[in-house]
N, C-alpha and C positions, 0 to 999 in steps of 0.2 A: 270588359272587366269593369270599366268605369260605372257600367249600368248596375253591375252587381254590387259595387261599393255604395253607389247612390241608394240603391234599394235598402242596404243594411243601415245606412244612416238615417233613413226615414222610417226605420222600424217596420218595414213590410216584407216579412220573411217570406210570404208566398210569392212576391215578385223576384226576390233575390233566387229562390229555388227554380222559378221557370227560367230565369234567364241563364242559371248555371246548368240547367238540364238540356239546354239547346245545343251546346258545344258537343257533348258525347253524343247526342242524337243524330247531329250532322255528320260527325265522324262514322258512326254505325252505318248511317245511309250511304256514305261514299263507299265504305269497305264492301257493302252489300252490291252496290252497283259495279265495282271492279270485279268482284267474285263472278258476277253474272257474265261479264265480257271476257273473262280469261278462263274459259272451261274448255280449251282445245285438249284434244285427246290424240295420242299416238295409238293407232290400231295395230292389230297384228299384221305382220308382212304376208304378203300373198306369194312372194318369191324372193330368192336372194339375188337374182340377175335379171337384167333387162337389156333388150336390144333397142338401139336408139340410132338415129341419123348422125348424131354428133355427140360429143362428151358431155354436153349439157342438156341433151334431150330437147333442144329448143326447135329443131327442124321438123317439119312434118314428114313422116316416113310414107304415108300413102293416104288415099281418100277411100273410103267405103260406103256402102248403103246398107242401112238396117233391113234385116231380112224379117223382123219380128219386133214387137214391143218388148222392152225390158224394163222392170220396175227395180230401181236401186234398193238392195237390202239394207245398206247403211251408208254413212257419209263418204266413203272411199270410192263409191260407184256413182255413175250418172245414169239418168233415165233417157232411154232411146225409144223413138216411135218408128214403126215400121215405115220405110221409105225414106227416112231422114238421112241426110249426109252426116258423115262422121270423119273428122279429121284424126288420124292415128299418129300419135307422137311417139309412143314406146310399145313394145311388146314383152311382157314378162315372159321369162324363161321358166316353163313349169317344172315343178319338182315332181317326184314319182307320186301318183295318186291325186295330183293336184290339177284344178281346172286351168284352162288356158284363157288369160286375160290380158287384154290390150288397154292402154290408156289414150285418151282422146277427148275431142270437143265436138259437141254437136253442132250442126248448121242447118237452119231451116227458116224460111220466112215465117211459118206458122208458129214456131216455138222460139221467137227471138229472146224470150227471157232466159233461155238455157244457153244462149250463144256465149262462148268464152269460158264456161265452166268445164274444167278438166277433170275427168275421173276415169274409173275402170269399168269394163263392161266384158262380158264373155266374147271371146273371138268368133265362136260359132254363130253369134247373133247377126254378124255382118259379112258381106261380100266385098272383098276389096276390088275396087274398080280401076284404081289408077295408082301406080308406085311412082313416087318422087325421088326416092333415095335407094340406090342399089348397094351403095357402100355403107355398111352399118358397123357399129362398135357394140361390143357387149361389156357393160358395166355393172357393178354391183348396185343393188337398190340400198337405199338408206331409210332411216325411220320417217323422215320428212316426205318420202314417197307415199306414205300411208297416213299422213297427218290429217285430222279432221278439226274444223272449228265450227 
């Protein structure tokens, strides 16, 4: 602000305008950056209920091997490659006419960039090789189960 006043006292209107224009420009730039980072979306629910190993769905239900490649159609899903190990965290309870989807995370030395990403995939795309939890709980899904960022 003192630069603005100084520019006015020295009769340089161009200097005063350029200094006063910088503040709104900076604010506009910051708002634009915040808008870009805050574009998360709640996608449509794939099911109303899910089966988990515990109430928080934090325990692995089983391990499976991918039978074929699967390309994720949107951000709710994960890509899996044939032969890749998949840790299954939950199994969606299918509604009438809906597909059967499980959520999990891939593991493979070849695709380490995907390790830890949890998403959905069609259950018929994998073969369960080892079950870790026999006792399961059925809980309702929430909007955050289908959240995309």
